[in-house]
N, C-alpha and C positions, 0 to 999 in steps of 0.2 A: 520628561519635564513634570514636575509636581504641580498640581492645581493650585492656583493663586487667584484670589478675588481681584487683586490689583492688575492681573493680566487676563482676566476673563472678559471677552467681548460681551457676552450675554449679561453678565452682572453689571458691567460699566454702562451698557446701553440702558438697562433697567433703571439704574440710579439716575442717569441723565434724563430719561423720560419721566421719572417720578418727580424730579425737581421742576422740569418744564411744566408738568401737569399741575403741580402745586401752585406755581406762579400764575398759571392760566386761571385756575379755580379762584384764587384770591382776587385777581383783577376783574374777571368777568362776573363772578358771583353766582349764587345758586339759581337766579332767575334768567341768566343768560344761557346761550347754547353750550352744549358740551363741546369739547375740541372737535370731535368728528362731525357733530351737527354743524358747527361753524364751517368746517371744510366743505361739507355738502352745500350749505347755503352759498358760500363763496363761489364754488365751481358752477353751480346752477345759475347764479346771478350773472356770471361772466359768459355763460353759454345757454341762452334761452332755448328750451325745447330739447335739451340734451337727453339722449336715451339712457336708460339705467345701465346698459352694458358699457357705454362710454363713461358714465359716472364711476363705475367700478374701476375702469382703467385709469382714470384721472386721479382718483382719491386713494386707490390701493385698498379700499375696504372690500371685503369679500362679498360676493353676490347675495348670499342669504342674509347676512347682517345688514347690508345696505337696503334690501327689500323691506326688512322689519323697521329699519330707521325711517325710511320714506313713509311707510304706513303710519308710524307714530307722529311724524312731522306733519303729515296731511291732517291727522286728527287735531293737531294743535293749530292748524290753519297756516302753516309756514310754507308748505309746498302744495302744488297741484300736479295731477298726473293724468295723461290721456293717451290713448293708443295713437301710434304714428300712422300717417297715411301710407307710407312706403311699406311698412310691415305691421300687419294687424296684431302680431304677437309682441311687438316692442312697445314700451311705454316711453313717452316724452315727459320729462319732468321740468316744471317751471316753478319759479319762486313767486309767492304771493306778496301783496303789499305788506302784510304782517311779517312775513319772512324777511322782506327787504328792510323793514324797520328794525327787526331784531339784529340783522347783520350790520346795519349802519351803527346801531348803538354799541355793538361789540367791537367794531373795527379798531378804535383807538386803544381799547383795553387789551385786545389781543396783541397789538403792536407793542404796547408797554411791557407785557409779559414776555414776549419774544426778545425784546431788547434786553430785558433783565436776565434772561436765560443766557444770552451771549456775553453779557457784561461780566460774567464770572471769569472769562478768559481775558488776557491782555489784548488790546486792540490789534496788535501785530499778529495774533494767532486766529482771530475771528474769521477772516476770509478763508484761510486754509481749512479751518474746521468746517465751514459751510460747504466748501468744495468737496471735502471728504464725505460729508453726509449726503450730498447730492449724488456723488459717485456710488455710494453704497446703495442708495434708493434706486438708482438707475440699474445697477447690477441685479437687484432684487426684481425689478420690473422685467428685465431680460430673462431672468430665470423663470419667472411666472409665465412669460410669453412662450418660452420653450416647453413648459409643462402643459400649456393649453393646446399646443399644436401636436397632432399625432406624430409619434416617432416614426421616421422612415426606417424600413428594414435595411440594415447595413450588413453586407456580406463581408465578414472579416477574412483575413488571410487564412486563419485556422479553418474556418468553415469551408472556404474554397478548396483548400488543400484536402480537407476531409472528404469533400464531395468527389474530388479527383481520385483519391485513394479508393473510395468505395466503388467508383465507376471502373477503375482498373481491376479491382477484385472481381467484380461481376463479369468483366470481359475475360479475365483469366479463368474463372470458374466455368464459363460457357465453353471456352476453348478446351479445357480439360475434359468436360463432359462429352464434347464432340469426339475427342481422341478415344475416350473409353468406349463410346458407341461404335466407333470405327474398328477398334480392336475386336469387339465382340462379333462383328460381322465376318 
């Protein structure tokens, strides 16, 4: 199959993301939160004292990027962070009053941008499109979870057969060596 932009998932996802980002930027404006900042503010506002690890899982933002974002958002006074009582290595993230004001101011603008992004499709296709996007995101989450857990060693049939063959060879070699020694005596 020849490469085609019209059939390239990567290209089509980038186009859709760029369109959604442009709508977001137009509605929220330069003084509002970026799309990822908005996601972080929204999740933290819904889950007070959420750990950074849980925040990574809920937003899909990678750990190092999220740590940098939180540091910048703390400097702006949008978030606060403190060590958890349960684990001194973990940080609990909370939204500040300034962060809550920014989130509240952006909510209706974000909703307007997201409605406009979906409005490109006929109403009859919007629900199916959202189901497909959610299924895609869930598949990515499962894939990421699988990469995060150490892979269990699986003994394949080939490996098992190879081990048996090797063991047989060793046994056969030992028997042959015994016979040679016996003949020499």
